[in-house]
PyMOL Python script that loads the backbone (N, CA, C, O; Angstrom):
from pymol import cmd

cmd.read_pdbstr("""\
ATOM      1  N   UNK A   1       2.129  11.267  -8.217  1.00  0.00           N
ATOM      2  CA  UNK A   1       1.154  10.295  -8.693  1.00  0.00           C
ATOM      3  C   UNK A   1      -0.167  11.007  -8.964  1.00  0.00           C
ATOM      4  O   UNK A   1      -0.681  11.723  -8.104  1.00  0.00           O
ATOM      5  N   UNK A   2      -0.700  10.813 -10.131  1.00  0.00           N
ATOM      6  CA  UNK A   2      -1.980  11.390 -10.502  1.00  0.00           C
ATOM      7  C   UNK A   2      -3.103  10.465 -10.047  1.00  0.00           C
ATOM      8  O   UNK A   2      -3.053   9.263 -10.309  1.00  0.00           O
ATOM      9  N   UNK A   3      -4.123  11.008  -9.366  1.00  0.00           N
ATOM     10  CA  UNK A   3      -5.249  10.155  -8.960  1.00  0.00           C
ATOM     11  C   UNK A   3      -5.965   9.570 -10.183  1.00  0.00           C
ATOM     12  O   UNK A   3      -5.954  10.168 -11.259  1.00  0.00           O
ATOM     13  N   UNK A   4      -6.580   8.412 -10.013  1.00  0.00           N
ATOM     14  CA  UNK A   4      -7.290   7.784 -11.137  1.00  0.00           C
ATOM     15  C   UNK A   4      -8.617   8.496 -11.406  1.00  0.00           C
ATOM     16  O   UNK A   4      -9.074   9.321 -10.615  1.00  0.00           O
ATOM     17  N   UNK A   5      -9.216   8.155 -12.537  1.00  0.00           N
ATOM     18  CA  UNK A   5     -10.567   8.643 -12.810  1.00  0.00           C
ATOM     19  C   UNK A   5     -11.544   7.845 -11.959  1.00  0.00           C
ATOM     20  O   UNK A   5     -11.180   6.814 -11.394  1.00  0.00           O
ATOM     21  N   UNK A   6     -12.766   8.312 -11.867  1.00  0.00           N
ATOM     22  CA  UNK A   6     -13.773   7.587 -11.108  1.00  0.00           C
ATOM     23  C   UNK A   6     -14.017   6.197 -11.663  1.00  0.00           C
ATOM     24  O   UNK A   6     -14.212   5.244 -10.908  1.00  0.00           O
ATOM     25  N   UNK A   7     -14.008   6.081 -12.982  1.00  0.00           N
ATOM     26  CA  UNK A   7     -14.235   4.790 -13.628  1.00  0.00           C
ATOM     27  C   UNK A   7     -13.111   3.807 -13.299  1.00  0.00           C
ATOM     28  O   UNK A   7     -13.371   2.634 -13.030  1.00  0.00           O
ATOM     29  N   UNK A   8     -11.867   4.281 -13.320  1.00  0.00           N
ATOM     30  CA  UNK A   8     -10.726   3.429 -12.985  1.00  0.00           C
ATOM     31  C   UNK A   8     -10.792   2.987 -11.519  1.00  0.00           C
ATOM     32  O   UNK A   8     -10.487   1.840 -11.192  1.00  0.00           O
ATOM     33  N   UNK A   9     -11.195   3.912 -10.645  1.00  0.00           N
ATOM     34  CA  UNK A   9     -11.277   3.572  -9.223  1.00  0.00           C
ATOM     35  C   UNK A   9     -12.394   2.559  -8.978  1.00  0.00           C
ATOM     36  O   UNK A   9     -12.250   1.678  -8.130  1.00  0.00           O
ATOM     37  N   UNK A  10     -13.490   2.671  -9.699  1.00  0.00           N
ATOM     38  CA  UNK A  10     -14.586   1.700  -9.574  1.00  0.00           C
ATOM     39  C   UNK A  10     -14.105   0.304  -9.975  1.00  0.00           C
ATOM     40  O   UNK A  10     -14.418  -0.676  -9.300  1.00  0.00           O
ATOM     41  N   UNK A  11     -13.357   0.211 -11.053  1.00  0.00           N
ATOM     42  CA  UNK A  11     -12.825  -1.080 -11.498  1.00  0.00           C
ATOM     43  C   UNK A  11     -11.871  -1.654 -10.448  1.00  0.00           C
ATOM     44  O   UNK A  11     -11.873  -2.861 -10.204  1.00  0.00           O
ATOM     45  N   UNK A  12     -11.063  -0.802  -9.829  1.00  0.00           N
ATOM     46  CA  UNK A  12     -10.147  -1.220  -8.766  1.00  0.00           C
ATOM     47  C   UNK A  12     -10.924  -1.784  -7.576  1.00  0.00           C
ATOM     48  O   UNK A  12     -10.548  -2.816  -7.021  1.00  0.00           O
ATOM     49  N   UNK A  13     -12.007  -1.109  -7.184  1.00  0.00           N
ATOM     50  CA  UNK A  13     -12.830  -1.593  -6.068  1.00  0.00           C
ATOM     51  C   UNK A  13     -13.437  -2.955  -6.394  1.00  0.00           C
ATOM     52  O   UNK A  13     -13.434  -3.857  -5.556  1.00  0.00           O
ATOM     53  N   UNK A  14     -13.953  -3.100  -7.598  1.00  0.00           N
ATOM     54  CA  UNK A  14     -14.598  -4.360  -7.993  1.00  0.00           C
ATOM     55  C   UNK A  14     -13.603  -5.518  -8.022  1.00  0.00           C
ATOM     56  O   UNK A  14     -13.957  -6.646  -7.682  1.00  0.00           O
ATOM     57  N   UNK A  15     -12.361  -5.247  -8.427  1.00  0.00           N
ATOM     58  CA  UNK A  15     -11.332  -6.289  -8.416  1.00  0.00           C
ATOM     59  C   UNK A  15     -10.986  -6.721  -6.987  1.00  0.00           C
ATOM     60  O   UNK A  15     -10.470  -7.818  -6.772  1.00  0.00           O
ATOM     61  N   UNK A  16     -11.271  -5.857  -6.022  1.00  0.00           N
ATOM     62  CA  UNK A  16     -10.931  -6.137  -4.629  1.00  0.00           C
ATOM     63  C   UNK A  16     -12.142  -6.480  -3.773  1.00  0.00           C
ATOM     64  O   UNK A  16     -12.101  -6.314  -2.554  1.00  0.00           O
ATOM     65  N   UNK A  17     -13.221  -6.957  -4.394  1.00  0.00           N
ATOM     66  CA  UNK A  17     -14.339  -7.501  -3.646  1.00  0.00           C
ATOM     67  C   UNK A  17     -15.487  -6.560  -3.333  1.00  0.00           C
ATOM     68  O   UNK A  17     -16.465  -6.986  -2.718  1.00  0.00           O
ATOM     69  N   UNK A  18     -15.407  -5.301  -3.730  1.00  0.00           N
ATOM     70  CA  UNK A  18     -16.510  -4.373  -3.500  1.00  0.00           C
ATOM     71  C   UNK A  18     -17.568  -4.582  -4.578  1.00  0.00           C
ATOM     72  O   UNK A  18     -17.240  -4.875  -5.728  1.00  0.00           O
ATOM     73  N   UNK A  19     -18.826  -4.432  -4.207  1.00  0.00           N
ATOM     74  CA  UNK A  19     -19.957  -4.701  -5.104  1.00  0.00           C
ATOM     75  C   UNK A  19     -20.728  -3.405  -5.342  1.00  0.00           C
ATOM     76  O   UNK A  19     -21.014  -2.663  -4.403  1.00  0.00           O
ATOM     77  N   UNK A  20     -21.057  -3.141  -6.589  1.00  0.00           N
ATOM     78  CA  UNK A  20     -21.854  -1.967  -6.926  1.00  0.00           C
ATOM     79  C   UNK A  20     -23.265  -2.170  -6.393  1.00  0.00           C
ATOM     80  O   UNK A  20     -23.989  -3.052  -6.855  1.00  0.00           O
ATOM     81  N   UNK A  21     -23.654  -1.349  -5.417  1.00  0.00           N
ATOM     82  CA  UNK A  21     -24.970  -1.472  -4.793  1.00  0.00           C
ATOM     83  C   UNK A  21     -26.031  -0.721  -5.602  1.00  0.00           C
ATOM     84  O   UNK A  21     -27.131  -1.222  -5.831  1.00  0.00           O
ATOM     85  N   UNK A  22     -25.675   0.486  -6.025  1.00  0.00           N
ATOM     86  CA  UNK A  22     -26.632   1.281  -6.795  1.00  0.00           C
ATOM     87  C   UNK A  22     -25.905   2.462  -7.438  1.00  0.00           C
ATOM     88  O   UNK A  22     -24.761   2.768  -7.101  1.00  0.00           O
ATOM     89  N   UNK A  23     -26.592   3.109  -8.362  1.00  0.00           N
ATOM     90  CA  UNK A  23     -26.066   4.310  -9.019  1.00  0.00           C
ATOM     91  C   UNK A  23     -27.121   5.390  -8.877  1.00  0.00           C
ATOM     92  O   UNK A  23     -28.295   5.169  -9.174  1.00  0.00           O
ATOM     93  N   UNK A  24     -26.700   6.548  -8.425  1.00  0.00           N
ATOM     94  CA  UNK A  24     -27.617   7.687  -8.322  1.00  0.00           C
ATOM     95  C   UNK A  24     -26.965   8.847  -9.066  1.00  0.00           C
ATOM     96  O   UNK A  24     -26.043   9.488  -8.562  1.00  0.00           O
ATOM     97  N   UNK A  25     -27.455   9.100 -10.259  1.00  0.00           N
ATOM     98  CA  UNK A  25     -26.844  10.122 -11.092  1.00  0.00           C
ATOM     99  C   UNK A  25     -25.474   9.664 -11.556  1.00  0.00           C
ATOM    100  O   UNK A  25     -25.340   8.616 -12.187  1.00  0.00           O
ATOM    101  N   UNK A  26     -24.459  10.453 -11.240  1.00  0.00           N
ATOM    102  CA  UNK A  26     -23.100  10.084 -11.625  1.00  0.00           C
ATOM    103  C   UNK A  26     -22.305   9.519 -10.449  1.00  0.00           C
ATOM    104  O   UNK A  26     -21.081   9.410 -10.523  1.00  0.00           O
ATOM    105  N   UNK A  27     -22.989   9.164  -9.372  1.00  0.00           N
ATOM    106  CA  UNK A  27     -22.315   8.625  -8.196  1.00  0.00           C
ATOM    107  C   UNK A  27     -22.587   7.128  -8.061  1.00  0.00           C
ATOM    108  O   UNK A  27     -23.739   6.697  -8.004  1.00  0.00           O
ATOM    109  N   UNK A  28     -21.520   6.350  -8.012  1.00  0.00           N
ATOM    110  CA  UNK A  28     -21.626   4.905  -7.865  1.00  0.00           C
ATOM    111  C   UNK A  28     -21.398   4.562  -6.402  1.00  0.00           C
ATOM    112  O   UNK A  28     -20.376   4.941  -5.829  1.00  0.00           O
ATOM    113  N   UNK A  29     -22.331   3.854  -5.797  1.00  0.00           N
ATOM    114  CA  UNK A  29     -22.266   3.509  -4.383  1.00  0.00           C
ATOM    115  C   UNK A  29     -21.903   2.029  -4.269  1.00  0.00           C
ATOM    116  O   UNK A  29     -22.588   1.163  -4.812  1.00  0.00           O
ATOM    117  N   UNK A  30     -20.804   1.758  -3.550  1.00  0.00           N
ATOM    118  CA  UNK A  30     -20.288   0.406  -3.396  1.00  0.00           C
ATOM    119  C   UNK A  30     -20.434  -0.072  -1.966  1.00  0.00           C
ATOM    120  O   UNK A  30     -20.363   0.713  -1.021  1.00  0.00           O
ATOM    121  N   UNK A  31     -20.641  -1.384  -1.819  1.00  0.00           N
ATOM    122  CA  UNK A  31     -20.680  -2.021  -0.506  1.00  0.00           C
ATOM    123  C   UNK A  31     -19.845  -3.291  -0.582  1.00  0.00           C
ATOM    124  O   UNK A  31     -19.534  -3.791  -1.663  1.00  0.00           O
ATOM    125  N   UNK A  32     -19.489  -3.805   0.610  1.00  0.00           N
ATOM    126  CA  UNK A  32     -18.708  -5.033   0.671  1.00  0.00           C
ATOM    127  C   UNK A  32     -19.237  -5.868   1.825  1.00  0.00           C
ATOM    128  O   UNK A  32     -19.415  -5.350   2.927  1.00  0.00           O
ATOM    129  N   UNK A  33     -19.492  -7.149   1.593  1.00  0.00           N
ATOM    130  CA  UNK A  33     -19.970  -8.004   2.679  1.00  0.00           C
ATOM    131  C   UNK A  33     -18.994  -7.982   3.857  1.00  0.00           C
ATOM    132  O   UNK A  33     -17.784  -8.142   3.692  1.00  0.00           O
ATOM    133  N   UNK A  34     -19.556  -7.780   5.042  1.00  0.00           N
ATOM    134  CA  UNK A  34     -18.736  -7.749   6.245  1.00  0.00           C
ATOM    135  C   UNK A  34     -18.209  -6.374   6.607  1.00  0.00           C
ATOM    136  O   UNK A  34     -17.609  -6.204   7.669  1.00  0.00           O
ATOM    137  N   UNK A  35     -18.422  -5.387   5.745  1.00  0.00           N
ATOM    138  CA  UNK A  35     -17.964  -4.015   6.004  1.00  0.00           C
ATOM    139  C   UNK A  35     -19.196  -3.122   6.091  1.00  0.00           C
ATOM    140  O   UNK A  35     -20.047  -3.142   5.202  1.00  0.00           O
ATOM    141  N   UNK A  36     -19.289  -2.338   7.164  1.00  0.00           N
ATOM    142  CA  UNK A  36     -20.465  -1.496   7.362  1.00  0.00           C
ATOM    143  C   UNK A  36     -20.463  -0.243   6.483  1.00  0.00           C
ATOM    144  O   UNK A  36     -21.519   0.342   6.243  1.00  0.00           O
ATOM    145  N   UNK A  37     -19.304   0.168   6.007  1.00  0.00           N
ATOM    146  CA  UNK A  37     -19.190   1.413   5.248  1.00  0.00           C
ATOM    147  C   UNK A  37     -19.701   1.262   3.817  1.00  0.00           C
ATOM    148  O   UNK A  37     -19.620   0.187   3.224  1.00  0.00           O
ATOM    149  N   UNK A  38     -20.224   2.351   3.280  1.00  0.00           N
ATOM    150  CA  UNK A  38     -20.549   2.478   1.871  1.00  0.00           C
ATOM    151  C   UNK A  38     -19.569   3.465   1.264  1.00  0.00           C
ATOM    152  O   UNK A  38     -19.234   4.471   1.888  1.00  0.00           O
ATOM    153  N   UNK A  39     -19.113   3.190   0.069  1.00  0.00           N
ATOM    154  CA  UNK A  39     -18.225   4.113  -0.632  1.00  0.00           C
ATOM    155  C   UNK A  39     -18.969   4.742  -1.791  1.00  0.00           C
ATOM    156  O   UNK A  39     -19.585   4.038  -2.591  1.00  0.00           O
ATOM    157  N   UNK A  40     -18.920   6.056  -1.889  1.00  0.00           N
ATOM    158  CA  UNK A  40     -19.557   6.774  -2.978  1.00  0.00           C
ATOM    159  C   UNK A  40     -18.471   7.347  -3.869  1.00  0.00           C
ATOM    160  O   UNK A  40     -17.678   8.185  -3.440  1.00  0.00           O
ATOM    161  N   UNK A  41     -18.441   6.890  -5.111  1.00  0.00           N
ATOM    162  CA  UNK A  41     -17.404   7.299  -6.061  1.00  0.00           C
ATOM    163  C   UNK A  41     -18.058   8.124  -7.167  1.00  0.00           C
ATOM    164  O   UNK A  41     -18.934   7.622  -7.871  1.00  0.00           O
ATOM    165  N   UNK A  42     -17.643   9.393  -7.333  1.00  0.00           N
ATOM    166  CA  UNK A  42     -18.175  10.192  -8.441  1.00  0.00           C
ATOM    167  C   UNK A  42     -17.510   9.787  -9.752  1.00  0.00           C
ATOM    168  O   UNK A  42     -16.285   9.695  -9.829  1.00  0.00           O
ATOM    169  N   UNK A  43     -18.310   9.549 -10.767  1.00  0.00           N
ATOM    170  CA  UNK A  43     -17.799   9.178 -12.091  1.00  0.00           C
ATOM    171  C   UNK A  43     -18.227  10.288 -13.049  1.00  0.00           C
ATOM    172  O   UNK A  43     -19.341  10.281 -13.573  1.00  0.00           O
ATOM    173  N   UNK A  44     -17.317  11.241 -13.265  1.00  0.00           N
ATOM    174  CA  UNK A  44     -17.630  12.416 -14.072  1.00  0.00           C
ATOM    175  C   UNK A  44     -16.778  12.456 -15.332  1.00  0.00           C
ATOM    176  O   UNK A  44     -15.649  12.945 -15.300  1.00  0.00           O
ATOM    177  N   UNK A  45     -17.289  11.963 -16.402  1.00  0.00           N
ATOM    178  CA  UNK A  45     -16.723  12.007 -17.759  1.00  0.00           C
ATOM    179  C   UNK A  45     -15.198  12.033 -17.835  1.00  0.00           C
ATOM    180  O   UNK A  45     -14.618  12.963 -18.396  1.00  0.00           O
ATOM    181  N   UNK A  46     -14.561  11.030 -17.281  1.00  0.00           N
ATOM    182  CA  UNK A  46     -13.123  10.870 -17.438  1.00  0.00           C
ATOM    183  C   UNK A  46     -12.252  11.805 -16.625  1.00  0.00           C
ATOM    184  O   UNK A  46     -11.033  11.804 -16.799  1.00  0.00           O
ATOM    185  N   UNK A  47     -12.834  12.605 -15.741  1.00  0.00           N
ATOM    186  CA  UNK A  47     -12.028  13.507 -14.923  1.00  0.00           C
ATOM    187  C   UNK A  47     -11.428  12.750 -13.742  1.00  0.00           C
ATOM    188  O   UNK A  47     -12.098  11.904 -13.151  1.00  0.00           O
ATOM    189  N   UNK A  48     -10.175  13.040 -13.388  1.00  0.00           N
ATOM    190  CA  UNK A  48      -9.573  12.356 -12.247  1.00  0.00           C
ATOM    191  C   UNK A  48     -10.231  12.790 -10.935  1.00  0.00           C
ATOM    192  O   UNK A  48     -10.755  13.898 -10.819  1.00  0.00           O
ATOM    193  N   UNK A  49     -10.190  11.893  -9.959  1.00  0.00           N
ATOM    194  CA  UNK A  49     -10.694  12.220  -8.631  1.00  0.00           C
ATOM    195  C   UNK A  49      -9.783  13.271  -8.006  1.00  0.00           C
ATOM    196  O   UNK A  49      -8.590  13.316  -8.304  1.00  0.00           O
ATOM    197  N   UNK A  50     -10.337  14.107  -7.150  1.00  0.00           N
ATOM    198  CA  UNK A  50      -9.518  15.062  -6.401  1.00  0.00           C
ATOM    199  C   UNK A  50      -8.636  14.267  -5.440  1.00  0.00           C
ATOM    200  O   UNK A  50      -9.039  13.205  -4.967  1.00  0.00           O
ATOM    201  N   UNK A  51      -7.453  14.764  -5.154  1.00  0.00           N
ATOM    202  CA  UNK A  51      -6.479  14.035  -4.340  1.00  0.00           C
ATOM    203  C   UNK A  51      -7.022  13.709  -2.954  1.00  0.00           C
ATOM    204  O   UNK A  51      -6.850  12.586  -2.479  1.00  0.00           O
ATOM    205  N   UNK A  52      -7.673  14.665  -2.295  1.00  0.00           N
ATOM    206  CA  UNK A  52      -8.201  14.420  -0.957  1.00  0.00           C
ATOM    207  C   UNK A  52      -9.285  13.361  -0.952  1.00  0.00           C
ATOM    208  O   UNK A  52      -9.320  12.508  -0.065  1.00  0.00           O
ATOM    209  N   UNK A  53     -10.169  13.408  -1.937  1.00  0.00           N
ATOM    210  CA  UNK A  53     -11.237  12.412  -2.045  1.00  0.00           C
ATOM    211  C   UNK A  53     -10.651  11.034  -2.327  1.00  0.00           C
ATOM    212  O   UNK A  53     -11.088  10.038  -1.752  1.00  0.00           O
ATOM    213  N   UNK A  54      -9.672  10.983  -3.202  1.00  0.00           N
ATOM    214  CA  UNK A  54      -9.015   9.720  -3.541  1.00  0.00           C
ATOM    215  C   UNK A  54      -8.410   9.075  -2.299  1.00  0.00           C
ATOM    216  O   UNK A  54      -8.612   7.884  -2.061  1.00  0.00           O
ATOM    217  N   UNK A  55      -7.674   9.846  -1.508  1.00  0.00           N
ATOM    218  CA  UNK A  55      -7.045   9.307  -0.305  1.00  0.00           C
ATOM    219  C   UNK A  55      -8.080   8.926   0.750  1.00  0.00           C
ATOM    220  O   UNK A  55      -7.890   7.947   1.472  1.00  0.00           O
ATOM    221  N   UNK A  56      -9.166   9.680   0.849  1.00  0.00           N
ATOM    222  CA  UNK A  56     -10.224   9.343   1.802  1.00  0.00           C
ATOM    223  C   UNK A  56     -10.918   8.038   1.415  1.00  0.00           C
ATOM    224  O   UNK A  56     -11.211   7.213   2.280  1.00  0.00           O
ATOM    225  N   UNK A  57     -11.182   7.846   0.119  1.00  0.00           N
ATOM    226  CA  UNK A  57     -11.808   6.601  -0.342  1.00  0.00           C
ATOM    227  C   UNK A  57     -10.897   5.409  -0.098  1.00  0.00           C
ATOM    228  O   UNK A  57     -11.362   4.338   0.293  1.00  0.00           O
ATOM    229  N   UNK A  58      -9.601   5.588  -0.328  1.00  0.00           N
ATOM    230  CA  UNK A  58      -8.651   4.502  -0.061  1.00  0.00           C
ATOM    231  C   UNK A  58      -8.652   4.141   1.421  1.00  0.00           C
ATOM    232  O   UNK A  58      -8.654   2.963   1.775  1.00  0.00           O
ATOM    233  N   UNK A  59      -8.650   5.148   2.281  1.00  0.00           N
ATOM    234  CA  UNK A  59      -8.633   4.905   3.721  1.00  0.00           C
ATOM    235  C   UNK A  59      -9.904   4.181   4.159  1.00  0.00           C
ATOM    236  O   UNK A  59      -9.840   3.254   4.966  1.00  0.00           O
ATOM    237  N   UNK A  60     -11.053   4.595   3.638  1.00  0.00           N
ATOM    238  CA  UNK A  60     -12.327   3.974   3.998  1.00  0.00           C
ATOM    239  C   UNK A  60     -12.400   2.542   3.499  1.00  0.00           C
ATOM    240  O   UNK A  60     -12.985   1.683   4.158  1.00  0.00           O
ATOM    241  N   UNK A  61     -11.811   2.278   2.342  1.00  0.00           N
ATOM    242  CA  UNK A  61     -11.877   0.931   1.768  1.00  0.00           C
ATOM    243  C   UNK A  61     -10.870  -0.009   2.411  1.00  0.00           C
ATOM    244  O   UNK A  61     -11.041  -1.227   2.356  1.00  0.00           O
ATOM    245  N   UNK A  62      -9.824   0.536   3.020  1.00  0.00           N
ATOM    246  CA  UNK A  62      -8.792  -0.302   3.616  1.00  0.00           C
ATOM    247  C   UNK A  62      -7.839  -0.895   2.601  1.00  0.00           C
ATOM    248  O   UNK A  62      -7.155  -1.877   2.889  1.00  0.00           O
ATOM    249  N   UNK A  63      -7.788  -0.306   1.407  1.00  0.00           N
ATOM    250  CA  UNK A  63      -6.947  -0.826   0.330  1.00  0.00           C
ATOM    251  C   UNK A  63      -5.749   0.093   0.094  1.00  0.00           C
ATOM    252  O   UNK A  63      -5.719   1.226   0.574  1.00  0.00           O
ATOM    253  N   UNK A  64      -4.766  -0.409  -0.649  1.00  0.00           N
ATOM    254  CA  UNK A  64      -3.610   0.388  -1.046  1.00  0.00           C
ATOM    255  C   UNK A  64      -3.582   0.486  -2.566  1.00  0.00           C
ATOM    256  O   UNK A  64      -3.863  -0.486  -3.266  1.00  0.00           O
ATOM    257  N   UNK A  65      -3.244   1.653  -3.061  1.00  0.00           N
ATOM    258  CA  UNK A  65      -3.129   1.892  -4.512  1.00  0.00           C
ATOM    259  C   UNK A  65      -1.661   1.717  -4.899  1.00  0.00           C
ATOM    260  O   UNK A  65      -0.782   2.328  -4.291  1.00  0.00           O
ATOM    261  N   UNK A  66      -1.398   0.897  -5.895  1.00  0.00           N
ATOM    262  CA  UNK A  66      -0.014   0.650  -6.307  1.00  0.00           C
ATOM    263  C   UNK A  66       0.323   1.414  -7.543  1.00  0.00           C
ATOM    264  O   UNK A  66       1.448   1.328  -8.035  1.00  0.00           O
TER     265      UNK A  66
END
""", "prot")
cmd.dss("prot")
cmd.show_as("cartoon", "prot")
cmd.util.cbc("prot")
cmd.orient("prot")
């Protein structure tokens, strides 16, 4: 399985209740009501996320990628 791009992962988070809190450069920072964690997703011109970062973001978000 190829990891998604940062833009695709951001859309996935938004569909699952995460809210874009702010953007700093090419990093999109997401928050979710009731969750203390912030997720920082790099959005770099259509490049896929690195596998380790992708799995870490999924674990922090508590979501599953299908």
